[in-house]
C-alpha positions, -999 to 999 in steps of 0.1 A, spaced: 444 -699 -287 446 -703 -249 440 -666 -244 410 -668 -268 396 -698 -249 400 -679 -216 382 -649 -231 354 -670 -243 349 -686 -209 350 -652 -193 323 -639 -217 302 -669 -210 304 -664 -172 295 -627 -176 265 -636 -198 254 -662 -172 258 -637 -144 238 -611 -163 211 -636 -171 208 -646 -134 207 -609 -124 180 -601 -148 160 -632 -138 163 -622 -101 152 -586 -109 122 -599 -128 112 -621 -98 116 -592 -75 95 -569 -97 68 -595 -101 66 -599 -63 64 -561 -59 38 -560 -86 15 -585 -68 18 -565 -35 10 -532 -52 -19 -547 -71 -33 -562 -39 -31 -529 -21 -48 -510 -50 -75 -537 -53 -83 -533 -16 -88 -495 -20 -110 -501 -51 -131 -527 -34 -136 -505 -4 -149 -476 -27 -171 -499 -47 -186 -514 -15 -195 -479 -4 -210 -472 -38 -231 -503 -36 -244 -493 -1 -255 -460 -15 -272 -478 -44 -291 -501 -21 -302 -471 0 -314 -453 -31 -335 -484 -40 -350 -483 -5 -357 -446 -7 -375 -451 -40 -398 -478 -26 -409 -460 7 -446 -451 9 -448 -429 39 -428 -400 54 -417 -418 85 -400 -446 66 -385 -420 42 -369 -401 71 -353 -432 85 -341 -444 51 -328 -409 42 -308 -407 75 -290 -440 66 -285 -428 30 -269 -395 43 -243 -414 64 -234 -436 35 -232 -407 11 -207 -390 35 -185 -421 34 -187 -424 -4 -179 -387 -7 -148 -391 14 -135 -422 -5 -142 -407 -40 -125 -375 -29 -94 -394 -19 -95 -413 -52 -99 -382 -72 -68 -366 -57 -49 -398 -64 -58 -399 -101 -31 -388 -124 -51 -387 -156 -68 -354 -160 -98 -368 -179 -104 -394 -152 -101 -368 -125 -126 -345 -142 -150 -374 -146 -148 -382 -109 -152 -346 -100 -183 -343 -122 -199 -374 -107 -192 -362 -71 -207 -328 -79 -238 -344 -94 -243 -366 -62 -237 -336 -40 -263 -314 -57 -288 -342 -62 -289 -351 -25 -309 -320 -16 -330 -323 -48 -338 -359 -38 -350 -347 -4 -372 -320 -18 -386 -341 -47 -393 -371 -25 -411 -350 1 -432 -334 -26 -440 -368 -41 -450 -383 -8 -473 -353 0 -488 -354 -35 -489 -391 -44 -514 -384 -73 -492 -358 -90 -474 -372 -121 -451 -342 -122 -439 -347 -87 -432 -384 -94 -414 -376 -126 -392 -350 -109 -383 -375 -82 -376 -403 -107 -354 -379 -127 -332 -372 -96 -329 -409 -89 -318 -415 -125 -293 -387 -123 -277 -401 -92 -275 -436 -105 -258 -423 -136 -233 -405 -115 -225 -437 -95 -221 -456 -128 -195 -430 -138 -177 -435 -105 -177 -472 -111 -164 -465 -146 -135 -444 -134 -125 -466 -105 -125 -497 -126 -104 -480 -153 -131 -478 -179 -149 -511 -173 -187 -506 -169 -210 -528 -149 -225 -540 -182 -195 -556 -198 -213 -560 -231 -216 -523 -238 -187 -507 -256 -162 -535 -246 -139 -530 -275 -136 -492 -272 -130 -496 -234 -101 -520 -240 -85 -495 -263 -90 -468 -237 -74 -490 -210 -43 -495 -231 -38 -457 -232 -47 -451 -195 -18 -449 -170 -36 -427 -144 -38 -452 -116 -16 -478 -98 -37 -505 -113 -31 -494 -148 6 -490 -141 8 -525 -128 -10 -539 -158 15 -522 -180 43 -535 -158 31 -570 -161 30 -568 -199 66 -555 -199 77 -583 -178 62 -608 -202 76 -590 -232 111 -588 -217 113 -626 -216 116 -625 -254 139 -595 -255 173 -600 -271 204 -579 -266 220 -563 -236 209 -527 -244 172 -536 -250 171 -557 -218 187 -530 -197 162 -505 -211 133 -527 -203 145 -534 -167 150 -497 -162 115 -489 -175 101 -516 -152 118 -501 -122 105 -467 -130 69 -480 -132 73 -498 -99 86 -466 -83 57 -446 -97 31 -471 -84 49 -474 -50 50 -437 -45 13 -435 -55 4 -460 -27 28 -444 -1 11 -410 -7 -23 -426 -4 -13 -443 29 0 -410 43 -33 -393 35 -52 -420 53 
């Protein structure tokens, strides 16, 4: 009986130590998650800020009435497009999901090709203000570029469009299956952390902790590579 009592106390101590270890691991992973999410959010906000600058420049280009104002506005637009191209190129290289990478590449290609088309169509429209065809061609280029920037926003925000009312349900389902960015990995990590609180059994807990560690390492490597490129 004494031996059984000692064994029971030993098992209780082991269970307590294991519980404390798992709790400490969860706290560490949660802290790392917050740091990684913050770093990824900074990168995303920087890219979206560059996209917004280009959008404002497009609005300005669309409203100019003379060639002198157009040249000045287009010069600023060109500098902002260079910055956006650099940031979207880095983001495209960081994306792990092939579909997202293809979407970003397509959007960047449309913006690149449309820049010269915008210059030509705008000059033609300014020289022939009464020509409906010239105006329609210019408006088509503007529309094409705005759609490309909407696609960039869609990819960067992991499937969340500016208009949150359009296709919200399908976008949520798409987000659940997307693990192509650090942000998506961290969301999945957070869900696993919450789920592991209710997990019972040593084997399943160990499996969840191992899976969490793998996700943290993937996201951490993603950010380290991004920092080295910059």
